VEXSE-410587 format. One record per residue: residue in one letter; x, y, z of N, C-alpha, C in turn. Coordinates in nm, 3 decimals. Example, Ala and Ser with C-alpha at 12.3 -4.5 7.8 and 13.67 -1.06 7.14 Angstrom:
a,1.319,-0.569,0.780,1.230,-0.450,0.780,1.320,-0.330,0.780
s,1.285,-0.225,0.708,1.367,-0.106,0.714,1.290,0.003,0.787
This chain:
m,1.290,1.042,3.718,1.313,0.983,3.588,1.182,0.923,3.537
g,1.147,0.949,3.409,1.022,0.902,3.354,1.026,0.755,3.317
k,0.915,0.706,3.266,0.906,0.568,3.224,0.993,0.545,3.102
c,1.033,0.421,3.083,1.126,0.388,2.976,1.060,0.400,2.839
d,1.130,0.462,2.744,1.086,0.465,2.605,1.122,0.331,2.542
l,1.021,0.255,2.506,1.044,0.118,2.459,1.106,0.113,2.321
y,1.125,0.226,2.256,1.172,0.223,2.119,1.314,0.276,2.103
i,1.379,0.310,2.212,1.513,0.365,2.197,1.618,0.256,2.188
g,1.586,0.133,2.228,1.684,0.027,2.229,1.695,-0.043,2.095
k,1.819,-0.069,2.052,1.837,-0.133,1.922,1.792,-0.279,1.924
q,1.779,-0.338,2.042,1.729,-0.475,2.053,1.584,-0.477,2.100
f,1.517,-0.362,2.092,1.379,-0.353,2.140,1.277,-0.358,2.026
d,1.316,-0.403,1.908,1.220,-0.408,1.798,1.101,-0.496,1.831
f,1.123,-0.597,1.917,1.013,-0.689,1.944,0.899,-0.622,2.021
f,0.924,-0.508,2.083,0.815,-0.438,2.152,0.712,-0.384,2.053
k,0.752,-0.368,1.927,0.659,-0.314,1.828,0.544,-0.411,1.800
s,0.564,-0.538,1.831,0.459,-0.637,1.806,0.364,-0.652,1.924
m,0.385,-0.575,2.029,0.295,-0.580,2.144,0.165,-0.506,2.116
t,0.061,-0.549,2.183,-0.065,-0.474,2.179,-0.051,-0.350,2.266
p,-0.136,-0.250,2.248,-0.130,-0.130,2.334,-0.136,-0.164,2.483
n,-0.219,-0.260,2.520,-0.229,-0.298,2.662,-0.101,-0.361,2.712
e,-0.038,-0.443,2.628,0.089,-0.507,2.667,0.199,-0.403,2.683
k,0.204,-0.308,2.592,0.305,-0.201,2.602,0.286,-0.120,2.729
e,0.162,-0.091,2.761,0.136,-0.012,2.882,0.174,-0.089,3.007
e,0.151,-0.220,3.007,0.190,-0.302,3.122,0.341,-0.298,3.142
f,0.416,-0.306,3.032,0.561,-0.300,3.042,0.607,-0.164,3.092
r,0.544,-0.058,3.042,0.583,0.075,3.087,0.555,0.093,3.236
q,0.440,0.046,3.279,0.403,0.062,3.419,0.495,-0.018,3.512
n,0.549,-0.129,3.460,0.633,-0.215,3.544,0.783,-0.192,3.522
s,0.817,-0.092,3.441,0.959,-0.063,3.419,1.011,0.018,3.537
a,1.117,-0.029,3.596,1.172,0.036,3.715,1.315,0.082,3.688
p,1.341,0.213,3.681,1.477,0.261,3.657,1.560,0.261,3.784
f,1.688,0.233,3.770,1.778,0.245,3.884,1.920,0.270,3.833
k,2.000,0.332,3.918,2.138,0.366,3.881,2.235,0.273,3.952
v,2.341,0.238,3.882,2.449,0.160,3.942,2.580,0.232,3.915
k,2.674,0.217,4.006,2.804,0.281,3.992,2.902,0.189,3.920
k,3.003,0.248,3.863,3.108,0.172,3.798,3.163,0.069,3.895
g,3.167,-0.056,3.853,3.216,-0.165,3.938,3.107,-0.242,4.008
d,2.983,-0.190,4.009,2.871,-0.261,4.072,2.831,-0.382,3.987
i,2.795,-0.490,4.054,2.750,-0.612,3.986,2.599,-0.609,3.973
i,2.549,-0.631,3.852,2.404,-0.634,3.827,2.348,-0.772,3.856
f,2.417,-0.875,3.808,2.379,-1.011,3.844,2.502,-1.101,3.831
f,2.496,-1.215,3.900,2.607,-1.308,3.906,2.585,-1.427,3.812
k,2.693,-1.491,3.774,2.685,-1.615,3.699,2.604,-1.717,3.780
n,2.519,-1.791,3.711,2.432,-1.896,3.768,2.311,-1.842,3.843
e,2.300,-1.709,3.852,2.182,-1.652,3.918,2.059,-1.668,3.829
h,1.947,-1.710,3.889,1.821,-1.720,3.817,1.752,-1.584,3.822
l,1.741,-1.522,3.708,1.698,-1.383,3.703,1.546,-1.370,3.702
k,1.497,-1.272,3.775,1.354,-1.241,3.778,1.325,-1.116,3.694
k,1.430,-1.054,3.640,1.414,-0.929,3.566,1.495,-0.936,3.436
l,1.447,-0.864,3.337,1.522,-0.836,3.216,1.576,-0.694,3.230
f,1.704,-0.674,3.200,1.768,-0.544,3.221,1.798,-0.476,3.087
f,1.772,-0.347,3.082,1.794,-0.265,2.964,1.889,-0.151,3.002
i,1.997,-0.136,2.925,2.093,-0.029,2.951,2.042,0.099,2.886
f,1.996,0.192,2.968,1.947,0.321,2.919,2.064,0.416,2.894
e,2.164,0.410,2.982,2.280,0.499,2.973,2.395,0.432,3.045
g,2.513,0.433,2.983,2.630,0.374,3.047,2.681,0.252,2.972
a,2.751,0.164,3.041,2.812,0.046,2.979,2.833,-0.063,3.083
c,2.827,-0.188,3.038,2.847,-0.304,3.126,2.934,-0.408,3.055
k,2.980,-0.504,3.131,3.055,-0.615,3.075,2.999,-0.746,3.124
f,3.012,-0.851,3.042,2.985,-0.988,3.082,3.120,-1.055,3.105
s,3.132,-1.131,3.211,3.259,-1.198,3.238,3.237,-1.331,3.308
i,3.338,-1.416,3.301,3.341,-1.542,3.375,3.477,-1.553,3.443
i,3.483,-1.630,3.547,3.608,-1.656,3.620,3.647,-1.801,3.598
d,3.770,-1.824,3.551,3.812,-1.962,3.527,3.857,-2.029,3.656
t,3.900,-2.154,3.645,3.937,-2.233,3.764,4.060,-2.178,3.834
n,4.136,-2.094,3.764,4.255,-2.033,3.825,4.225,-1.896,3.884
g,4.097,-1.857,3.881,4.059,-1.729,3.938,4.080,-1.610,3.845
k,4.108,-1.636,3.717,4.131,-1.528,3.621,3.999,-1.490,3.554
e,3.976,-1.360,3.542,3.855,-1.312,3.477,3.872,-1.310,3.325
h,3.767,-1.352,3.255,3.763,-1.344,3.109,3.639,-1.263,3.070
i,3.660,-1.151,3.003,3.548,-1.067,2.960,3.498,-1.118,2.826
t,3.371,-1.158,2.821,3.315,-1.219,2.701,3.236,-1.123,2.615
k,3.191,-1.012,2.672,3.109,-0.919,2.595,3.106,-0.783,2.661
l,3.102,-0.678,2.580,3.083,-0.541,2.627,2.947,-0.493,2.576
l,2.870,-0.427,2.662,2.736,-0.383,2.626,2.719,-0.235,2.652
g,2.644,-0.169,2.565,2.623,-0.026,2.578,2.477,0.012,2.572
e,2.452,0.140,2.551,2.317,0.193,2.550,2.229,0.121,2.449
g,2.107,0.087,2.492,2.012,0.022,2.404,2.019,-0.129,2.403
e,2.111,-0.187,2.482,2.124,-0.333,2.481,2.059,-0.395,2.604
l,2.023,-0.522,2.589,1.952,-0.596,2.692,2.044,-0.695,2.761
m,2.015,-0.724,2.886,2.090,-0.823,2.963,1.992,-0.916,3.034
g,2.019,-1.046,3.024,1.940,-1.143,3.100,1.831,-1.213,3.023
r,1.825,-1.194,2.890,1.716,-1.256,2.814,1.716,-1.408,2.826
r,1.834,-1.468,2.812,1.840,-1.614,2.814,1.788,-1.670,2.945
s,1.833,-1.615,3.057,1.791,-1.666,3.187,1.642,-1.643,3.211
v,1.592,-1.526,3.169,1.451,-1.495,3.188,1.363,-1.588,3.108
i,1.401,-1.614,2.983,1.316,-1.693,2.893,1.328,-1.843,2.919
t,1.448,-1.892,2.952,1.468,-2.036,2.969,1.456,-2.081,3.113
n,1.455,-1.987,3.207,1.452,-2.019,3.350,1.579,-2.091,3.394
k,1.690,-2.067,3.324,1.819,-2.122,3.363,1.903,-2.012,3.426
g,2.006,-2.051,3.496,2.095,-1.954,3.557,2.174,-1.877,3.453
a,2.213,-1.757,3.486,2.291,-1.674,3.394,2.425,-1.739,3.363
l,2.468,-1.728,3.240,2.596,-1.787,3.198,2.715,-1.704,3.241
v,2.691,-1.576,3.273,2.799,-1.482,3.300,2.762,-1.393,3.418
t,2.861,-1.320,3.467,2.838,-1.213,3.564,2.834,-1.081,3.488
a,2.736,-0.997,3.520,2.723,-0.866,3.455,2.767,-0.757,3.552
t,2.859,-0.672,3.508,2.916,-0.567,3.592,2.917,-0.435,3.517
a,2.886,-0.327,3.584,2.892,-0.194,3.523,3.038,-0.152,3.506
i,3.074,-0.104,3.388,3.210,-0.054,3.366,3.208,0.098,3.355
a,3.093,0.158,3.381,3.076,0.304,3.389,2.954,0.327,3.477
n,2.939,0.448,3.527,2.814,0.480,3.597,2.699,0.461,3.499
t,2.602,0.380,3.537,2.503,0.331,3.441,2.361,0.344,3.495
t,2.268,0.379,3.405,2.126,0.379,3.437,2.061,0.260,3.367
l,1.992,0.178,3.444,1.926,0.059,3.392,1.776,0.069,3.413
y,1.702,0.000,3.327,1.561,-0.027,3.351,1.546,-0.177,3.367
s,1.458,-0.220,3.456,1.430,-0.362,3.471,1.285,-0.390,3.434
f,1.264,-0.506,3.373,1.130,-0.547,3.332,1.098,-0.681,3.396
d,0.979,-0.693,3.449,0.940,-0.812,3.525,0.932,-0.936,3.434
k,0.992,-1.045,3.481,0.993,-1.170,3.405,0.852,-1.219,3.375
k,0.761,-1.211,3.472,0.627,-1.263,3.453,0.554,-1.191,3.341
a,0.574,-1.061,3.330,0.510,-0.984,3.223,0.562,-1.028,3.086
i,0.692,-1.056,3.079,0.751,-1.101,2.953,0.695,-1.237,2.913
l,0.688,-1.330,3.007,0.640,-1.465,2.977,0.492,-1.464,2.941
r,0.415,-1.380,3.008,0.272,-1.370,2.974,0.255,-1.324,2.830
c,0.335,-1.228,2.791,0.326,-1.176,2.655,0.370,-1.281,2.554
m,0.472,-1.358,2.587,0.518,-1.463,2.497,0.411,-1.569,2.477
n,0.338,-1.600,2.582,0.234,-1.703,2.573,0.115,-1.658,2.489
k,0.092,-1.527,2.483,-0.028,-1.476,2.415,0.000,-1.423,2.275
n,0.124,-1.383,2.248,0.154,-1.306,2.127,0.266,-1.375,2.048
n,0.228,-1.446,1.940,0.326,-1.518,1.859,0.424,-1.424,1.790
a,0.373,-1.309,1.745,0.461,-1.212,1.678,0.569,-1.162,1.774
f,0.532,-1.146,1.900,0.628,-1.104,2.002,0.739,-1.207,2.016
c,0.702,-1.336,2.017,0.803,-1.443,2.028,0.899,-1.440,1.909
q,0.845,-1.422,1.789,0.930,-1.418,1.670,1.025,-1.299,1.674
d,0.974,-1.187,1.720,1.058,-1.067,1.724,1.166,-1.076,1.831
i,1.141,-1.152,1.937,1.244,-1.173,2.038,1.365,-1.242,1.975
l,1.339,-1.336,1.884,1.448,-1.406,1.818,1.537,-1.310,1.740
k,1.477,-1.204,1.685,1.556,-1.106,1.611,1.655,-1.035,1.703
g,1.617,-1.020,1.831,1.708,-0.960,1.927,1.832,-1.045,1.949
f,1.815,-1.178,1.946,1.930,-1.265,1.961,2.022,-1.258,1.840
i,1.965,-1.228,1.723,2.048,-1.212,1.604,2.142,-1.093,1.619
e,2.096,-0.989,1.691,2.184,-0.876,1.719,2.310,-0.923,1.792
d,2.293,-1.018,1.884,2.407,-1.071,1.958,2.504,-1.141,1.863
i,2.449,-1.218,1.769,2.533,-1.290,1.674,2.611,-1.191,1.588
d,2.543,-1.087,1.542,2.611,-0.985,1.461,2.726,-0.921,1.538
d,2.705,-0.896,1.669,2.809,-0.835,1.751,2.927,-0.930,1.766
e,2.899,-1.060,1.780,3.007,-1.158,1.791,3.091,-1.161,1.664
v,3.025,-1.153,1.548,3.097,-1.151,1.421,3.185,-1.027,1.412
e,3.132,-0.912,1.457,3.210,-0.789,1.452,3.333,-0.798,1.542
k,3.318,-0.862,1.658,3.434,-0.878,1.746,3.542,-0.961,1.679
i,3.500,-1.067,1.610,3.597,-1.153,1.541,3.671,-1.073,1.435
i,3.597,-0.990,1.362,3.659,-0.909,1.257,3.765,-0.816,1.315
y,3.733,-0.755,1.429,3.822,-0.651,1.483,3.934,-0.704,1.572
f,3.903,-0.799,1.660,4.009,-0.832,1.756,4.012,-0.974,1.809
q,3.917,-1.059,1.778,3.924,-1.196,1.828,3.973,-1.288,1.717
n,4.101,-1.289,1.697,4.160,-1.374,1.594,4.304,-1.403,1.633
y,4.380,-1.455,1.538,4.515,-1.501,1.571,4.623,-1.406,1.521
r,4.586,-1.282,1.493,4.687,-1.186,1.451,4.768,-1.138,1.571
p,4.877,-1.067,1.548,4.960,-1.019,1.660,4.880,-0.934,1.757
l,4.924,-0.932,1.882,4.853,-0.861,1.988,4.836,-0.713,1.955
k,4.938,-0.651,1.897,4.931,-0.508,1.866,4.815,-0.480,1.769
i,4.793,-0.570,1.672,4.685,-0.553,1.576,4.550,-0.573,1.645
r,4.540,-0.673,1.730,4.415,-0.700,1.800,4.381,-0.587,1.897
l,4.483,-0.529,1.960,4.461,-0.417,2.050,4.409,-0.296,1.974
a,4.468,-0.268,1.859,4.420,-0.159,1.776,4.275,-0.185,1.731
g,4.246,-0.311,1.698,4.111,-0.348,1.658,4.010,-0.329,1.770
l,4.051,-0.362,1.892,3.963,-0.344,2.007,3.931,-0.196,2.027
l,4.030,-0.110,2.015,4.006,0.034,2.032,3.911,0.087,1.925
l,3.928,0.040,1.803,3.837,0.083,1.696,3.696,0.031,1.723
y,3.686,-0.093,1.770,3.555,-0.152,1.805,3.488,-0.071,1.916
l,3.564,-0.033,2.018,3.509,0.045,2.129,3.457,0.181,2.082
s,3.532,0.244,1.993,3.491,0.377,1.944,3.364,0.367,1.862
k,3.349,0.259,1.785,3.230,0.242,1.702,3.110,0.202,1.787
k,3.131,0.120,1.888,3.021,0.069,1.969,2.971,0.173,2.069
f,3.064,0.243,2.135,3.026,0.334,2.242,3.034,0.481,2.203
g,3.095,0.510,2.089,3.106,0.648,2.045,3.222,0.720,2.113
v,3.238,0.847,2.078,3.346,0.928,2.135,3.288,1.058,2.189
e,3.360,1.115,2.285,3.321,1.244,2.342,3.355,1.356,2.244
t,3.312,1.477,2.274,3.333,1.590,2.183,3.482,1.617,2.159
n,3.564,1.582,2.256,3.709,1.604,2.241,3.780,1.482,2.183
g,3.703,1.380,2.142,3.762,1.266,2.073,3.793,1.145,2.158
w,3.787,1.158,2.291,3.815,1.043,2.376,3.705,0.939,2.363
i,3.741,0.811,2.358,3.642,0.704,2.353,3.556,0.711,2.478
s,3.425,0.703,2.460,3.330,0.731,2.569,3.344,0.637,2.687
v,3.378,0.512,2.663,3.395,0.418,2.774,3.543,0.402,2.803
s,3.579,0.408,2.932,3.720,0.396,2.975,3.740,0.262,3.044
l,3.828,0.181,2.991,3.855,0.049,3.048,3.990,0.048,3.120
r,3.995,-0.028,3.227,4.123,-0.051,3.293,4.214,-0.131,3.200
r,4.343,-0.112,3.215,4.438,-0.191,3.135,4.416,-0.340,3.160
q,4.382,-0.377,3.282,4.356,-0.517,3.313,4.235,-0.570,3.237
d,4.129,-0.486,3.225,4.011,-0.527,3.149,4.045,-0.548,3.001
i,4.124,-0.456,2.947,4.165,-0.470,2.807,4.242,-0.600,2.787
a,4.332,-0.628,2.880,4.410,-0.751,2.872,4.320,-0.874,2.881
n,4.220,-0.869,2.969,4.128,-0.983,2.985,4.045,-1.006,2.859
i,4.006,-0.899,2.793,3.931,-0.913,2.668,4.016,-0.979,2.561
l,4.141,-0.941,2.555,4.230,-0.989,2.449,4.302,-1.118,2.486
g,4.282,-1.165,2.607,4.344,-1.291,2.649,4.494,-1.281,2.666
t,4.541,-1.171,2.722,4.683,-1.151,2.744,4.705,-1.101,2.886
v,4.826,-1.064,2.918,4.857,-1.012,3.050,4.863,-0.860,3.044
t,4.843,-0.796,3.158,4.836,-0.649,3.162,4.964,-0.585,3.112
e,5.078,-0.644,3.145,5.207,-0.586,3.105,5.220,-0.580,2.953
s,5.174,-0.686,2.885,5.181,-0.688,2.738,5.087,-0.584,2.678
c,4.973,-0.568,2.742,4.877,-0.468,2.696,4.938,-0.328,2.707
i,4.997,-0.296,2.821,5.059,-0.165,2.843,5.172,-0.141,2.742
r,5.252,-0.243,2.719,5.366,-0.231,2.627,5.318,-0.202,2.484
n,5.213,-0.270,2.441,5.164,-0.250,2.305,5.087,-0.119,2.290
l,5.023,-0.073,2.396,4.962,0.060,2.392,5.069,0.167,2.369
s,5.182,0.150,2.435,5.293,0.244,2.418,5.343,0.244,2.274
v,5.347,0.126,2.212,5.390,0.117,2.072,5.293,0.192,1.981
l,5.162,0.172,2.004,5.061,0.241,1.922,5.070,0.393,1.940
k,5.103,0.437,2.062,5.120,0.580,2.087,5.241,0.633,2.011
k,5.353,0.561,2.016,5.475,0.605,1.949,5.456,0.612,1.798
e,5.369,0.524,1.746,5.344,0.521,1.602,5.240,0.624,1.560
g,5.192,0.704,1.656,5.100,0.813,1.625,4.959,0.770,1.592
l,4.919,0.651,1.639,4.786,0.601,1.609,4.685,0.637,1.717
i,4.730,0.647,1.843,4.640,0.676,1.955,4.709,0.771,2.052
s,4.630,0.826,2.143,4.684,0.898,2.258,4.611,0.849,2.381
c,4.675,0.860,2.496,4.618,0.812,2.621,4.633,0.918,2.729
l,4.534,0.923,2.817,4.539,1.010,2.934,4.475,0.934,3.048
g,4.557,0.871,3.130,4.503,0.782,3.233,4.434,0.665,3.166
k,4.307,0.642,3.202,4.231,0.534,3.141,4.167,0.575,3.008
k,4.168,0.705,2.981,4.106,0.753,2.858,4.198,0.729,2.738
m,4.134,0.694,2.625,4.209,0.670,2.502,4.140,0.737,2.385
r,4.220,0.782,2.289,4.167,0.852,2.173,4.238,0.803,2.048
i,4.160,0.776,1.945,4.215,0.739,1.816,4.247,0.868,1.741
l,4.371,0.883,1.697,4.414,1.008,1.635,4.373,1.017,1.489
d,4.364,0.900,1.422,4.325,0.899,1.282,4.256,0.766,1.254
n,4.123,0.767,1.240,4.048,0.643,1.221,4.091,0.569,1.094
n,4.108,0.642,0.985,4.146,0.577,0.859,4.283,0.512,0.869
k,4.373,0.582,0.933,4.508,0.528,0.949,4.506,0.403,1.037
l,4.423,0.406,1.141,4.414,0.290,1.230,4.348,0.173,1.158
e,4.244,0.200,1.079,4.179,0.092,1.004,4.275,0.030,0.904
n,4.353,0.112,0.836,4.452,0.058,0.743,4.555,-0.026,0.817
f,4.594,0.020,0.934,4.690,-0.054,1.015,4.635,-0.192,1.053
i,4.504,-0.199,1.082,4.443,-0.324,1.126,4.421,-0.420,1.010
f,4.364,-0.368,0.900,4.316,-0.457,0.795,4.408,-0.474,0.677
d,4.514,-0.392,0.669,4.606,-0.404,0.556,4.732,-0.482,0.590
v,4.731,-0.539,0.711,4.851,-0.613,0.753,4.850,-0.752,0.689
């Protein structure tokens, strides 16, 4: 596998403000590695020495509450970064990062990032733009499924969000496949309720399912179902 293309990531705009020497240092220190679905990239409270870039695949951020229940706080796909806060602030990670598909990652050395921040003001400003991407994603989640509407509507919104964020395969299946338990954890419900409402959406002709795979049968119809209620 070759060196990482610094311009393929949607949160990598800040690399454009690097000098040629800085860009080359990052390329030389970029280390690709593969993780399997279910592998943990880093744990909550871990002090990270690397910044991680998702080249291919998908990951989730999650926390475990005092009752041992997992709460999924964010889904990440190709072109997104993981670990910026811990790398830049030297604080422990707020979440645990886990692969939800077979994933290829690149890692970038923390020291190289901090050296560049100390020398290049434009680089620091552009890093802030990357955090704005996170805010935009949070707003999109609220629009689609993090609100107080009925569970069936929020579930439909989550499926539409997944299709837009991760794309679909040539046969229409949403590219990332989540366990029913993961879907329930994202929506703050129990697995049984998630399964029951998926069945309702299937009966209404909005989606189809095959194991963990899901497909939206009519995007316009599903959008009307979500936003016209």
